[in-house]
N, C-alpha and C positions, 0 to 999 in steps of 0.2 A: 781344199778349202783354206782360205787365209784367215787366221784368227790372231788377234793381238799383234798384227803387223800393219805396216803402212804400205799401201800400194802406190808406187811412184810412177807417174807417167812423165817420162823425160822428153820434153819438147824443147829443142834448141832454138835459140833466138836466130841462129843463122839457118837458112833453108837447107834441108837435107835432100840428098838425091832421092828421087821417088823409089821407094822400095815396096814391092807388092807383098806386104806381110799382113796377116789378119791382125786386127786391133784387139789383142787380148793381153791380159797381164803377163802371161808367160813370154810372149814374143817381145814385149817391151823390155822385160828383164834380160832376155837374151841379147837384145839389140845393144844394150848398154853394158853388158857383162855383169849384170846384177842378178842374184838369185833371191827367191822368197825367204831363204834361211838367213843370209847374212846381210843382205842389202848393200853390198859393195858396188861402187860406181867406177866405171871405166873412165880414165882421164881423157879429156878432149885434147886433140892435137891442134885444133884451130882456135883462132881468137874468138872470143865470146865464150862465156863460161857458165851461163845461167839457164836453167830450165824455167819456163814461164808458167807452169801450172803443176800443182800437187793435188792428189785425191786422197782424202783422209777418211777412213771408215769410222763413223761415230761409235764409240764404245766407252766402257767404264775403265778409267785408268786405275792402276794399282797404287802402291805407295810411291813408286818411282815415277818420274816424268815419262810421258808417252813420247816415243821417238817418232818424229814426223819425216825428216829427211836431212840431206847434207848438201851444203853449198861449198863449191870448190872453184878456185880461180887458178888460171895458168901462171899467175904472178906469184902464187904461193909455192915456195920452194921447200916448204917444210922446216925452215929455220926459225920460225916464230916471228918473222918481221912483218907479217901480214895480219891485219885485224879485220874481222867481219862484223858489220853493224847492221841491225834489222830495225826497220821503222814501218809504221802503218797500223792496220786494224789489229788490236790485241798484242802489238809488239811490247815486250816487257812485262805483260800481265798474263795473257793466254799463251803467248809464244815466246820462248827464250832461245837465243843462239849462242853457241860457244864461240867466243872471239877467235880462238886459235884454230879450232878444227872446222868451224862452220856447221856443226850439227844443230838442227832445230828440234826442240822438244815442246810439247803441249803441257801446260801446268795443271790442267784439270779436264774433267770430262767435257767433251764438245757435243752439243745436241743440235742436230740439223733443224729440229722444229723451232729452235730459238734463232739460229742464223746458219744459213746454208753455205756461205762463201765469205772468205776473208781476203782482202787485198793488202799485200805487204811490199816493201821496198828493201833491197839488199845493196850494201856498199862494201867495197874492199878498200881499206885504208892502210897507209904506212903507219906501223905502230909508233915509230919514233917521231914522225913529222905530222901525222894525221892527214897526210895528203892522199887524195883519191888515186888509187892505182887503176881502177876500172870505173866506167860510167855507172851511174845509178840505174839499177835494173828492177822492174816491177814484175811481180809474180802473184798468183792466186792459189789459195788453199781451199778446195771444195770439200765439204763434209758429205761423205757418201752415206745414204740412208740404210738403216737396218730396221727390222720390225720390232720396235720397242714401244708402240702405242696401241692400246686396245680400242676397239670401236666404242663409241659413246652415243647414247640417245639424248635428245634435247630434254626429255622429261623422264622422271622416274615412273610416273603413272599417267596413262592416257584414259580419257573417257569418251565413249562413243555409244551410239544407239543405232538399232536397225529394226524396222517393223517386223512384228511377229508374222509367221507364215510366209516369210520371204523365200523366194526360190533359191536353189543351190547356186553358189557363185555370186550372190549379191554382194557388192562391195560394201564394206563396213567403214574402214578407215585405213589410211596409209601412214606407217611409222617408219622413219628413216634414221639411220645412225651415221656418224662421221668418224673418219680415222685420220689422225694427224700425220701419219707416215706419208712418204712420197708416193703419189698415185701414178707418177710417170715411170717409176722404176720397180720392177718386179711385181709381186702380188701382196706387198705389205698392206696396201690400202684397198684391195679388192674384197668386198664384203659379200657374204651370203647369208640370207635370212631363213630362219626356221622357227617352228612353233614348239615350245617345250610343254605348254599346258593349255588346254582348251579344246583338245580333240575329243570326240569327233565332230564337235559342233562347228568349228571354224578352221580355216586353213590360211596360209600366208604365202604370198608370192616371194620366191627365194631371191629374186633380183631387185625388186623395188619395195618390198615390205608391205604390200597391200593385203589387208586381212579381208577374207571373204567367208560367207556362210558355206558350211560344208554338209549340213544336215537339213533335209526338207521338213516342213511342218513344225517348226519350233513354235510352241504355244506359250504366250506370256502368262496365261492363267495357270500353266503347269510350272514354269520356271522363268523368272523375269531377269535375273542378273547372272552374268558369267564373268570369270576372271581368266584372261588369256595372257600367257607369258611368251614374249617374242625374243629370240636370240639373234644377234648379228655377229658373224665370225669372219676375220680377215684371212689372208693367205688362201682366198677362194674356198674357204671351208676345209682346207687340208689339215692334216694332223700337225700339231704344234702351233697352229694359228691362235691369235688372241681373240677373245669374244666379250661382248657386253649384252645385257638383257634389260628389258622394260616390261611393265605390266600394263595391260589394256583392260579397263573395266567396261564391259559391253552390256547395255540394257536393251531388252526387247521392248520397243514401243508398241502401244496398244492399237489395234484395228478392230473395227466392229465386226467381229467374227462370231459373237455369242448373242443370241436373241434373249429378250427378257422372259422370265418364267415365274409364275406364281408357285410358291412352295405349297400352298393350300388353295385349292380351287373352289373353296366354299367359305364364305365369311358370314358371321351373324353379328348384327349391330342392334343395340337397344337405344331408343330415343324417347324422351318425355314429350308429351304433347304440347307443353308450354315453351318448347324451343322456338326462339325467334327465327324469322325468315333470314337466311344467310348464315345461320349458326351451324357449326360443325358437329356432327353426331358420331363420326368414326373415321378411322384411317385404314387403308389397305396398302400393301407394298409388294411389288414384284422384285425378283433378284436378277441382276445383270452383272456378270463377272467382269465386263469391260469397265473402263474408267473414263473420266472426263466426258467429252462430248459424245463418245460412243456409248456411254451408259445413260444418257438422258432419255427419259421415257415420257409418254403422254397417256393419260387415262381418259376414258370416255364411257358413257353408258350406251350400250348397244340399242339403237332405236330411240334413244332419248327417254325422258321421263317427266311427267307433269309435276311431281312432288319433290323429287330429289335431283341433285346435280353432283358431279364429281369434278374436282379441280386438282391440278398437279402442283405439289409443293416443289419448287425448283431447287430448294436447298437439300431436302431429305429424299427427293424423288419418290414421295408417297402420294397416294391418291386420297384426297380429303373429300368425304361425303358431306354435303351441306343441304340445308332445307331450302327448297325453292317455293314451297307452298305450305301454309300453316297446317299442322297436324291436328287431327281430331280423333281422340280415342273412341268417342261415342259413335263415330261414323265408320272408321276403318282402323283396324288394329295391326294388320300385317301387310308388308310389302315385299316384293321380290323382283330383282332385276339383274341383268348380266353386264359385267364390266369388261372392257377390252383395254389391254396395255400394249404399246408398241414403241419402238425406238423412233426418235425424231430424226435421226441421221442414219442413213443406210450406206453401206459400202457395196458398190455394184459387183465387186469381185467375189462377194460371199453370199449374195442373196439367192443364188441358184441352189435349189434343193432345200432351202431352209425357210421356215415360217417365222419371220421376225415379229411376232405378236403372240399374245396368249390371252386366255379368257378365264373369268371366275364369276361365280354366282354370289350375290349379296342378298341376305334376308334381313329386313328391318322390322323390329317389333316395337310398337308404340305403347308406352306406359301411361297410365291414367294419373292426373294430378288434379287437385282442387283448383278449378279455374274461377276467375272473377266473373261477375255478371257481364253479359254481352247485350248492348243496346241494338235494337232493330234497325236504327239508322245512326249515322255518324257523318256529319253533324245534323242537327235539327234546325230548320228554318221555319219560323212561325210568323204569321202576320196578324196584327190586331189594330183596330181603329183607335185613334187617339181620344175619342169621346167615351171610351169604355170606362164604366164606373168601377170603383173599388170592389173587389170580390167577383169580378166578371171572369168568365172562362177565357183562357188564352190558348192552350193546347195540351197535348198529352205526350209524354215520353214513356217508352216501354223497354224493359230489360228483363232478361231471364238468365237463370243459372244453366250454363251449357253442360254441366255434369249430369250423369244419369239420375242422381237424386233429385235434381231440379228443386233446390232449396229456395224458400221464399226470399224476396228482395224488398228492401225499403229504399225510399228515395229522399234526397235532401238537396238543398241549394247551397253551393259554396258562397257564403256571405261575403267573402273577399271580392267576389265578382258582382255582388249586388249590395253595395254599401248603402244605397238609399232605401233598401228594403222595399222595392217596388213590386216584387213578386213573391208568391208562396207556392209550395208544391205539396200535394197530398202524398204522404209517406207510403201509402199502400198502393194506390193505383197510378201515381205519377201525373196527376192532373195539375197543371200550372194555372194559377189564378193571379189576379192583380190585387195588391194591397193598397195601392194609391191610384188615382187617376193619372193617365199618361198624357203628355203634351208633346206632340211631334215637333213643335217649334223649339222645344228645349233639347230634345234628343231624338234623332230619327231611328237609331238602332240601340238595342240593349243586348249585350253579350254576357250571358250568364253560363255557369257550369253546373250541371246536375250530376250528382254523385249517386251511384247505385251500390248498395252494400248488402252482402249476404247477412241475413239476420243471425244465422248460427255461427258465422265466422266473420266478425267485423273487419278482419284484416283483408278480406277479399273485396276490393272496391274497384269501381270503374267510373271514370269521368267522361262526360260527353259535352261538347259545347252546344249551346242552344242560342241561336241568333233570332231575336225578336225584332221584327220590323214594324214600326209604328206607322200605320196608314194615315194619310192626311184626311181631315174633316174640315169643311169650310166653317171654321169657328172664329175667324179673324176678319174684321172689316178693313177695307182698303183705306189708306190715308195719304196725305201729301207726301211726295217723295223727298221734299226738303222744305226749309223755311224760306218763304218768298218775301222779297222787299219790293213791293209794287207801288207805283205812283202813277198819277194821272195829271196831265198838264191842265192848267186853267184854260188855256186856249185850245184845248183839244176839240176835235169835231166828232160828231156822232159816227159810230161804226168803226172807230179806230182801235186797233189791237194794243192792249197795254200789258198783257202777261200771258205766257203759255205755261200751263200747269200740267203735272203728271202725278201718278199715284203708285204706291207699292202695296203689296199684300204678302204677309209671311206665309200664307197658305200656298200650296202647289197643286192646283187642279190638273187633271190629266190632259185636258185640252188647252191648257194655257190660260193666262189671265185675259179678261175682257172687262174693262171698267167703263162705267157710264157716269158722266158728270152732268149735274143740273143745279140751277139756282131758282129762286122764286120767280115765276113768270111776271109777277107784278112789280118787280124791282124797276124803278123808273130810271136808274142811273146806268146799270150795267146789264149785259146779257152774256151768255156762254155759248160757245160753238164747239161741239164734240168733233174731234178730228178722226175718230174711228181707229186710232192707233194707240189707245190708252193715254192720250194727251188731249187737252182742251184749251181753247183760246178765250180769254176774257176780253170782251169788246164793249166799248162805251155805247150807251143807248142814246145819249144826248151829248151836247156840248155846253160850254160856258160854265165850268166848275169854278167856284170861288172859295179861296181859303177863308175869307171873312164869314161866309155863311157856314161852311163845314170844311174843316181842314183834314178830316180823316173819315173814311167809310169802312164799315165792317161788313164784308160780303160772305154770307154762309154758302158754302159749296157742298152739295150732297154727292158722295162718291159711292157707287154700288158695284158689286161684282156680278158675275153671271153663273156662279156655282150654286149648288143646292146644299143647304138653304141659303138664299140670297142674304149677303151681309152688306150693310151700308153704314156709313159714318158721315158726320157733318164736320167739315173743317172750315175754319174762318180765315178768309183772306183779307188782310188789312191793306187798304188802298189809301195812300196819302195824296193830298192835293198839293201840287208844287208849281212854282213858277218856272216856266221854260222859255227858251228862246224860240225863234221862228222855225228852227230845225227840230224842235222837240227835245233838246237837251236840257236836263234838269239844272236849275240854277239855285233855287232855294225852296225849302219846304216848311220854313218857320211861319207860324200864323202871324198875320198883320195886326198891329196895334190899332184898335178901333177908335176913331175920333169921337169926342163928346157929341151927344145928341143936341140938336138945336133947341129942343124944348126944355132942357135942364138949365135953370138960372144959376147965377153965382151965389145968390142968397141961399138957395137950396143946398148947394154944395157946402157952404159954411155951416149950415145947421146940421148937416150930416156929420161933418168933422167934429163939431162940438159934442154931439151925442156919442161919438166914438170915444172922445177924451173922457167924458163923464163916466162912461162904462168902465174904462180902464182904471180910473181912480177908485170906483166902487170895488173893483176886484182887488186892487192893492190894499185898500183899507180892510176888506174882509180877511185877506190873508194875514195882515198884521194882527188883527184881533184874535185870530186863531192861534197865533204864536204865543200870545200872552196867556199864561196859565195862572189863574187865580188860585192861591193856596187857601184852602178852607181850614180855619183853626181847629185844632183837636177839641178844644173846649170853647164852645161858642159863648157861653155865659159863664160868668164867674161862679154862679150858683150851681151850675151843672157840673158836679164833680165826677159823676158816673163811677166808673170802676177804677180810675187811676188817680192817685194823689200826686200832683205835679208841682204844688206850691208848698214849699217848706223853707225854714230859715236856717237849717243846718248846712254844713258843707257838702254840697252835692253837685251834680252836673248842671244844675240850673233848670229853669222852667222849659227851656227849649230842648232838653235832653229827653226826647220821646222816641228815639230810635234804638234804644238799648235793649228793648224787649218787645215781644209781640203780645198784644192784649188778648189775642185769641186764645192763648193758653190759659187765661183766667176763666174763660167761659167753658172750656173743654179740657179738663186735666188729663183726659185719656190720650190726647194727641200731643205728646211731649217727646217723641223720639226723633223728630225731624232736626236736621242740622241747621240751626238758626244762628247766623252770624250777624255782626253789626252791619247795619245798612248805611251808616254814614262814613265808614272807613273800610279799606281793603286790607285784611290781615296779610302779613308777610309770609306766614307759614300756616298751612292748613293741616290739622290733625283730625283723625276720625273723631267725630263727636259721639261721645258715649253717654247714653241715657239709660238709667235703670227703669225698669217697669214701675208704673205707679202702684202704690201700696193699696191693695184692695181690701185689706182686712181691718181698716180704720185703726191702725196703730197710732201710737202717740205722735203728735205733730212735731214734737221736738226731734225725734229720730229722723223724721222726714226732712225737716229743715236742715239739720246737721249734715245729713248725707248730701243734700244739694249744695250746701255751703262748701263742703269738702271737694265736691266736683268742680265748683267754680274756682276755688282756690288753686287747684292743680291744672286748670285749663289754661294753656298759654294763649289762647285766642280771646280770653275774657277782657273786657275793657280795663284799661289801667287807671281808672278813676272810680270814685264811689258812686253807687247807683242803688236805688231802692227798687227791689223786686218784690212784687206782691203776688200772692197766690189766692185763688178762690177757695182752696180747701185748707182748713185749719186743723182738721182732726176731729175725732168724735168726743174727745174729753175736754175740749176747750170751753171755758166759761163764757168767752166772748162770742162763741159761735162764729158765724160767717160775717166778714166785713163787707161783703159785696152788696151793692144796692140793687142788684138785678132782681132779688127776691124780696125787696122791701115793700112796704105798703104803698098804695097808690099815691098817697099824699104824705108830705113830710110831717104833717101834724099828727099822724098816727104814731110817730116814733118818739121815744123818751130816751134822751142821751145822758141822763144823769148818772147812769151806771158807769160811764166812761171814767169818771173821777175816781172810781174805786179800783181801777186797774193798775194804778201805780204810776210812777214818774215816766215810764216809757210811753204812756198814752196821754200825757198831759197836754201836748200840743193839739192832739185830736179832740180832746175833751173841751179845750177852750174854743175851738172852731165851731163845734156843733152845739155846745151848751149856750154859747153866746148867741148863736144864730136863733136858738129856740126862744131866748129871752126877748130878742128883738121882734120876733114874730108875735109873741104874746102882747108886747107893748103896742 
């Protein structure tokens, strides 16, 4: 075995004689007189000096350069005049040549996996002149492979799956490794696969790395995941070969090999009787160790059921028991039925000998709850005639308590559905009556809601719609369908159609409308022809109409229906007389201006005109007289002073100042609290008029007058000028007593005014007036 040596295959550029020698390293060495130990080379005796190919075994070089081979030329006499030069791949870097001896060395480790062959050129030069002594010769250095690379897998870990219950030898996955060594030389790259971990469940093909099942009946439900370690070894698996490993994670995929099973074959469910239809009352579940589609189940009730149904929850794979018919605790309290469960997907390989379904018994117990009242009908439809008077019977609704206690129920109308309050209901027996008269022409249907409530538990209520249909009664008379604009031509002939009329009726009889039209048979101008289709024609009875005689006719038309009781009405058709052309087209309907009568003379017309003018003048004069208002003086006679003194010589408002006070207060001192303002001016500001109550205890008149004086002084609405205010009451202690003449004697002769002179200067003017008048009277 050659180690750390270069194996040289000497092939001369000049053809050698054919020598029948085996092509082995030993023979080559003997051929050229070189041994494996020293590598000496026999000198050539012929021209041509160079071997054209070297074989170099890849290896690790030590500290010294690795010897590759030796170049020698016949021109080299050993005197140092010849120089060897090396060019080509790696010359000067990977390969160095000794210029004197021609020895070739490798400077570092050569790896065949990086480059398997190098092409170089050798020259022999004269050292002094650099002239070529031999032609340029090309030769190759081939790197011979050694087993220096271990097998490698593409991945560190592989993932694969195989169905559970697979037969022995079922292929799982193929894993292969690669070796960088030369596959054409020796066994360095020949791999053998083996399993290090995963037995006895799996095996591997030693040549191609295919993993197969090795154990029958592997069940996913028992063990699902396996870790298998595969080794690849070169040198055909012999001792000293290099190896590499990888891990394969194998999962058993599920098949439907397990039927569903109930853990408990008896279920008990409780449901309240108030559960709505479609509501769930319980869940049951079977177990299936399979997964995915293989674990999908379907539940059903064996033979079906009238009250219950079961549906499958696809998410949880549970059977949901729902209500198909309302429960009633009072009628039935316990139910029992049988439920079947089965897989929706079956695998034909495993159905033999297995029952892929299971059964369970379900018992349902109904619990009692306090239920609301139940109406005997829902909804109610009641008919009533529109002529029904207020308080009349409409219909009856009835509800009862479905519980065993059968508690009493009261009735009421939801007033939100009867805003006009047309109906009433008896709270005890449910009798519906009218509160107002019904009119079908206003509303044909009335939709109300009746509420039934348990008396002992007002929270338990039930509503029911009641539809009340108002039946028609013939209580409306027919009338014209529209307003007609009818005219007749002056030149019309007898029997000519002038208008077609129709009628409408808001009633709706069962057999349809049938109207009868008629007019007075004694009408000399027009007649009517009933067309028997609820229309009629107005026809002239004569010709020769004249606007001068009558420009408009009022034709009463009687319209009757055929229902019971018969209703009729009279509609007036207005017929205008118009001027028409020869084809009957209206031209004008204005009345003609009548010419004067031949018997009325011009004098008569003038007399009539004068009378009209005189009457107008009288009316104007009368109106003017009414506008003049004659003012009646307050004091007709100078002698008639009465209750008011208006003539005096001091600085006052004058004789015309009679508007500053009201004379009525002198006659009735009790009426003094009214707000009396000046009647001749409008005050700028109005303040509440304050009046104190009249003094009823006959206190001194001085206090009374001072109080009133103070009120007038502080009153902003009082006149801004002097005024004399007189009062009919002077007090009980006055010596003058009353100054009013209302209670005086019937004649002035009965009065003696001499006492006025004794009253002082304040009454001097008054004394002169009355004493002087008395003297004149006596004279």
